[in-house]
SEDO-941591 format. One record per residue (C-alpha): chain; x, y, z. Coordinates in nm, 4 decimals. Example, Ala and Ser with C-alpha at 12.3 -4.5 7.8 and 13.67 -1.06 7.14 Angstrom:
nupa: A | east: 1.2300 | north: -0.4500 | up: 0.7800
nupa: A | east: 1.3670 | north: -0.1060 | up: 0.7140
END
This chain:
nupa: A | east: 11.2733 | north: 6.3840 | up: 6.7644
nupa: A | east: 11.2925 | north: 6.1613 | up: 6.4559
nupa: A | east: 11.0368 | north: 6.2077 | up: 6.1829
nupa: A | east: 10.8139 | north: 5.9043 | up: 6.1398
nupa: A | east: 10.8893 | north: 5.7069 | up: 5.8269
nupa: A | east: 10.5937 | north: 5.7050 | up: 5.5897
nupa: A | east: 10.4405 | north: 5.3661 | up: 5.5398
nupa: A | east: 10.4918 | north: 5.2504 | up: 5.1800
nupa: A | east: 10.1644 | north: 5.2381 | up: 4.9900
nupa: A | east: 10.2598 | north: 4.9389 | up: 4.7740
nupa: A | east: 10.4007 | north: 4.6806 | up: 5.0112
nupa: A | east: 10.4624 | north: 4.3253 | up: 4.8923
nupa: A | east: 10.1506 | north: 4.2195 | up: 5.0802
nupa: A | east: 9.9391 | north: 4.4845 | up: 4.9087
nupa: A | east: 10.0767 | north: 4.3941 | up: 4.5674
nupa: A | east: 9.9742 | north: 4.0319 | up: 4.6222
nupa: A | east: 9.6242 | north: 4.1395 | up: 4.7300
nupa: A | east: 9.5936 | north: 4.3737 | up: 4.4307
nupa: A | east: 9.6989 | north: 4.0946 | up: 4.1944
nupa: A | east: 9.4494 | north: 3.8500 | up: 4.3451
nupa: A | east: 9.1678 | north: 4.1047 | up: 4.3270
nupa: A | east: 9.2630 | north: 4.1866 | up: 3.9677
nupa: A | east: 9.2370 | north: 3.8211 | up: 3.8648
nupa: A | east: 8.9101 | north: 3.7806 | up: 4.0591
nupa: A | east: 8.7736 | north: 4.0893 | up: 3.8843
nupa: A | east: 8.8711 | north: 3.9428 | up: 3.5464
nupa: A | east: 8.6903 | north: 3.6166 | up: 3.6268
nupa: A | east: 8.3733 | north: 3.8004 | up: 3.7364
nupa: A | east: 8.3863 | north: 4.0079 | up: 3.4166
nupa: A | east: 8.3054 | north: 3.6952 | up: 3.2164
nupa: A | east: 7.9589 | north: 3.6750 | up: 3.3753
nupa: A | east: 7.7422 | north: 3.9541 | up: 3.2382
nupa: A | east: 7.3853 | north: 4.0195 | up: 3.1309
nupa: A | east: 7.1951 | north: 4.2986 | up: 2.9492
nupa: A | east: 6.9482 | north: 4.5300 | up: 3.1208
nupa: A | east: 6.5949 | north: 4.5934 | up: 2.9915
nupa: A | east: 6.5551 | north: 4.8975 | up: 2.7628
nupa: A | east: 6.9302 | north: 4.9382 | up: 2.7112
nupa: A | east: 7.1262 | north: 4.8321 | up: 2.3991
nupa: A | east: 7.2477 | north: 4.4716 | up: 2.3957
nupa: A | east: 7.6141 | north: 4.5766 | up: 2.3798
nupa: A | east: 7.5782 | north: 4.7361 | up: 2.7244
nupa: A | east: 7.6054 | north: 4.4402 | up: 2.9599
nupa: A | east: 7.6082 | north: 4.4553 | up: 3.3372
nupa: A | east: 7.8661 | north: 4.2653 | up: 3.5391
nupa: A | east: 7.9961 | north: 4.3053 | up: 3.8932
nupa: A | east: 8.3642 | north: 4.2975 | up: 3.8023
nupa: A | east: 8.4148 | north: 4.6494 | up: 3.9434
nupa: A | east: 8.3379 | north: 4.5261 | up: 4.2950
nupa: A | east: 8.6883 | north: 4.3901 | up: 4.3721
nupa: A | east: 8.8449 | north: 4.7204 | up: 4.2653
nupa: A | east: 8.5958 | north: 4.9225 | up: 4.4706
nupa: A | east: 8.6623 | north: 4.7051 | up: 4.7748
nupa: A | east: 9.0365 | north: 4.7238 | up: 4.7120
nupa: A | east: 9.0133 | north: 5.1012 | up: 4.6715
nupa: A | east: 8.8259 | north: 5.1381 | up: 5.0005
nupa: A | east: 9.0695 | north: 4.9122 | up: 5.1866
nupa: A | east: 9.4031 | north: 5.0127 | up: 5.0266
nupa: A | east: 9.3401 | north: 5.3449 | up: 4.8565
nupa: A | east: 9.2296 | north: 5.4784 | up: 4.5158
nupa: A | east: 9.5575 | north: 5.3912 | up: 4.3421
nupa: A | east: 9.5170 | north: 5.0271 | up: 4.4434
nupa: A | east: 9.1593 | north: 5.0266 | up: 4.3135
nupa: A | east: 9.2622 | north: 5.1752 | up: 3.9782
nupa: A | east: 9.5455 | north: 4.9221 | up: 3.9503
nupa: A | east: 9.2984 | north: 4.6371 | up: 4.0015
nupa: A | east: 9.0845 | north: 4.7827 | up: 3.7221
nupa: A | east: 9.3897 | north: 4.7978 | up: 3.4955
nupa: A | east: 9.4891 | north: 4.4358 | up: 3.5652
nupa: A | east: 9.1334 | north: 4.3173 | up: 3.4929
nupa: A | east: 9.1145 | north: 4.4913 | up: 3.1588
nupa: A | east: 9.4637 | north: 4.3920 | up: 3.0475
nupa: A | east: 9.3819 | north: 4.0267 | up: 3.1195
nupa: A | east: 9.0517 | north: 4.0560 | up: 2.9347
nupa: A | east: 9.2176 | north: 4.2256 | up: 2.6381
nupa: A | east: 9.4846 | north: 3.9556 | up: 2.6143
nupa: A | east: 9.2500 | north: 3.6581 | up: 2.6467
nupa: A | east: 8.8930 | north: 3.7432 | up: 2.5493
nupa: A | east: 8.8568 | north: 4.0749 | up: 2.3682
nupa: A | east: 8.6098 | north: 4.0932 | up: 2.0817
nupa: A | east: 8.6381 | north: 4.4685 | up: 2.0295
nupa: A | east: 9.0080 | north: 4.5159 | up: 1.9623
nupa: A | east: 9.0536 | north: 4.6762 | up: 2.3019
nupa: A | east: 8.7787 | north: 4.9373 | up: 2.2664
nupa: A | east: 8.5519 | north: 4.7649 | up: 2.5173
nupa: A | east: 8.8363 | north: 4.7281 | up: 2.7652
nupa: A | east: 8.9289 | north: 5.0969 | up: 2.7348
nupa: A | east: 8.5667 | north: 5.1937 | up: 2.7954
nupa: A | east: 8.5411 | north: 4.9586 | up: 3.0934
nupa: A | east: 8.8599 | north: 5.1023 | up: 3.2444
nupa: A | east: 8.7538 | north: 5.4647 | up: 3.1954
nupa: A | east: 8.3998 | north: 5.4225 | up: 3.3271
nupa: A | east: 8.4711 | north: 5.1722 | up: 3.6046
nupa: A | east: 8.7875 | north: 5.3565 | up: 3.7019
nupa: A | east: 8.5906 | north: 5.6780 | up: 3.7504
nupa: A | east: 8.3606 | north: 5.5034 | up: 3.9991
nupa: A | east: 8.6559 | north: 5.3577 | up: 4.1906
nupa: A | east: 8.8505 | north: 5.6842 | up: 4.1963
nupa: A | east: 8.5584 | north: 5.8981 | up: 4.3151
nupa: A | east: 8.4139 | north: 5.6555 | up: 4.5713
nupa: A | east: 8.7406 | north: 5.5458 | up: 4.7323
nupa: A | east: 8.8881 | north: 5.8960 | up: 4.7074
nupa: A | east: 8.6005 | north: 6.0470 | up: 4.9073
nupa: A | east: 8.6037 | north: 5.7556 | up: 5.1540
nupa: A | east: 8.9753 | north: 5.8008 | up: 5.2238
nupa: A | east: 8.9291 | north: 6.1675 | up: 5.3130
nupa: A | east: 8.7538 | north: 6.0437 | up: 5.6260
nupa: A | east: 8.6839 | north: 5.6723 | up: 5.6627
nupa: A | east: 8.3284 | north: 5.6809 | up: 5.7927
nupa: A | east: 8.0079 | north: 5.5119 | up: 5.6864
nupa: A | east: 7.8704 | north: 5.8533 | up: 5.5922
nupa: A | east: 8.1614 | north: 5.9187 | up: 5.3577
nupa: A | east: 8.1237 | north: 5.5721 | up: 5.2072
nupa: A | east: 7.7606 | north: 5.6536 | up: 5.1237
nupa: A | east: 7.8478 | north: 6.0004 | up: 4.9913
nupa: A | east: 8.1330 | north: 5.8509 | up: 4.7896
nupa: A | east: 7.9074 | north: 5.5878 | up: 4.6354
nupa: A | east: 7.6394 | north: 5.8412 | up: 4.5408
nupa: A | east: 7.8951 | north: 6.0813 | up: 4.3945
nupa: A | east: 8.0658 | north: 5.7943 | up: 4.2120
nupa: A | east: 7.7375 | north: 5.6777 | up: 4.0578
nupa: A | east: 7.6664 | north: 6.0267 | up: 3.9256
nupa: A | east: 8.0277 | north: 6.0723 | up: 3.8197
nupa: A | east: 8.0340 | north: 5.7394 | up: 3.6381
nupa: A | east: 7.7178 | north: 5.8332 | up: 3.4468
nupa: A | east: 7.8761 | north: 6.1638 | up: 3.3392
nupa: A | east: 8.2123 | north: 6.0108 | up: 3.2492
nupa: A | east: 8.0372 | north: 5.7262 | up: 3.0671
nupa: A | east: 7.8269 | north: 5.9711 | up: 2.8664
nupa: A | east: 8.1197 | north: 6.1926 | up: 2.7647
nupa: A | east: 8.3617 | north: 5.9081 | up: 2.6899
nupa: A | east: 8.1041 | north: 5.7188 | up: 2.4833
nupa: A | east: 7.9918 | north: 6.0230 | up: 2.2875
nupa: A | east: 8.3379 | north: 6.1563 | up: 2.2061
nupa: A | east: 8.5625 | north: 5.8459 | up: 2.2149
nupa: A | east: 8.4075 | north: 5.5002 | up: 2.2417
nupa: A | east: 8.1145 | north: 5.5180 | up: 1.9964
nupa: A | east: 8.3292 | north: 5.6898 | up: 1.7272
nupa: A | east: 8.5884 | north: 5.4125 | up: 1.7672
nupa: A | east: 8.3203 | north: 5.1418 | up: 1.7591
nupa: A | east: 8.1835 | north: 5.2939 | up: 1.4377
nupa: A | east: 8.5112 | north: 5.2008 | up: 1.2676
nupa: A | east: 8.4343 | north: 4.8339 | up: 1.3409
nupa: A | east: 8.0577 | north: 4.8538 | up: 1.2914
nupa: A | east: 7.8528 | north: 5.1162 | up: 1.1027
nupa: A | east: 7.7087 | north: 5.3789 | up: 1.3358
nupa: A | east: 7.3600 | north: 5.3110 | up: 1.1971
nupa: A | east: 7.3873 | north: 4.9496 | up: 1.3116
nupa: A | east: 7.4984 | north: 5.0583 | up: 1.6590
nupa: A | east: 7.2068 | north: 5.3016 | up: 1.6858
nupa: A | east: 6.9604 | north: 5.0406 | up: 1.5566
nupa: A | east: 7.0640 | north: 4.8103 | up: 1.8425
nupa: A | east: 6.9462 | north: 5.0832 | up: 2.0765
nupa: A | east: 6.6284 | north: 5.1534 | up: 1.8805
nupa: A | east: 6.5400 | north: 4.7829 | up: 1.8990
nupa: A | east: 6.4935 | north: 4.8078 | up: 2.2757
nupa: A | east: 6.4039 | north: 5.1751 | up: 2.3128
nupa: A | east: 6.2222 | north: 5.3708 | up: 2.0403
nupa: A | east: 6.3513 | north: 5.6988 | up: 2.1857
nupa: A | east: 6.7014 | north: 5.6112 | up: 2.0631
nupa: A | east: 6.7364 | north: 5.7523 | up: 1.7112
nupa: A | east: 7.0909 | north: 5.8926 | up: 1.6912
nupa: A | east: 7.4221 | north: 5.9054 | up: 1.8794
nupa: A | east: 7.3013 | north: 6.1696 | up: 2.1243
nupa: A | east: 6.9850 | north: 5.9820 | up: 2.2194
nupa: A | east: 7.1843 | north: 5.6582 | up: 2.2372
nupa: A | east: 7.3954 | north: 5.8161 | up: 2.5087
nupa: A | east: 7.1023 | north: 5.9955 | up: 2.6737
nupa: A | east: 6.8568 | north: 5.7048 | up: 2.6871
nupa: A | east: 7.0987 | north: 5.4128 | up: 2.6744
nupa: A | east: 7.4394 | north: 5.4824 | up: 2.8254
nupa: A | east: 7.3398 | north: 5.7203 | up: 3.1066
nupa: A | east: 7.0519 | north: 5.5095 | up: 3.2518
nupa: A | east: 7.2666 | north: 5.1972 | up: 3.2227
nupa: A | east: 7.5512 | north: 5.3490 | up: 3.4244
nupa: A | east: 7.3162 | north: 5.4962 | up: 3.6848
nupa: A | east: 7.1594 | north: 5.1532 | up: 3.7407
nupa: A | east: 7.5027 | north: 4.9897 | up: 3.7409
nupa: A | east: 7.6308 | north: 5.2387 | up: 3.9977
nupa: A | east: 7.3372 | north: 5.1741 | up: 4.2297
nupa: A | east: 7.3804 | north: 4.7963 | up: 4.2041
nupa: A | east: 7.7572 | north: 4.8186 | up: 4.2604
nupa: A | east: 7.7067 | north: 5.0459 | up: 4.5623
nupa: A | east: 7.4527 | north: 4.8149 | up: 4.7264
nupa: A | east: 7.6515 | north: 4.4995 | up: 4.6500
nupa: A | east: 7.9753 | north: 4.6484 | up: 4.7823
nupa: A | east: 7.8067 | north: 4.7781 | up: 5.0969
nupa: A | east: 7.6659 | north: 4.4318 | up: 5.1673
nupa: A | east: 8.0042 | north: 4.2565 | up: 5.1739
nupa: A | east: 8.2741 | north: 4.5196 | up: 5.2394
nupa: A | east: 8.2793 | north: 4.4866 | up: 5.6184
nupa: A | east: 8.3098 | north: 4.1086 | up: 5.5838
nupa: A | east: 8.6122 | north: 4.1115 | up: 5.3533
nupa: A | east: 8.7863 | north: 4.4352 | up: 5.4573
nupa: A | east: 8.9685 | north: 4.2769 | up: 5.7546
nupa: A | east: 9.1334 | north: 4.0270 | up: 5.5171
nupa: A | east: 9.2675 | north: 4.3090 | up: 5.3006
nupa: A | east: 9.3896 | north: 4.5180 | up: 5.5934
nupa: A | east: 9.5976 | north: 4.2402 | up: 5.7502
nupa: A | east: 9.9701 | north: 4.2590 | up: 5.6801
END
């Protein structure tokens, strides 16, 4: 009996879909807004949605690739941070995509989608906290004095007085709220668009 040939993960059709979702994600990234009580440089956008949807439909690698395309396009055309913002967006958003779609693909059920989204929200908050504390904020401080960065947080939340409290009271709540919004938004449209992504 012949062994079944494994279906290639990156077919031409999937590559086209990934490219389209990457460009769509880049376009959405240009529409952002700040959240109350979080520093102005932390702006919410829904550009992770195409990569989450792509990750659910085509697998975690596809979702991460969409994230990469989005951030490369943004870096080439619109960066104002020398790539630091794009690296942060890729790390934090990529963690949500990897965790949520990875759990969903273990067993593609509604229950796993919910578990994946909850775990991804928590995971994104943790990854965001660690990456900002040890990587992103130190890099930003080379472009802008750390005191100025902290003062942007203090301006909206008096509890923010140093780098640690900036992460604790600024970055972590922001990513928790972002994860919840992304989860609800994705859940509301995934079933409607998934059939388009699963067609060959």
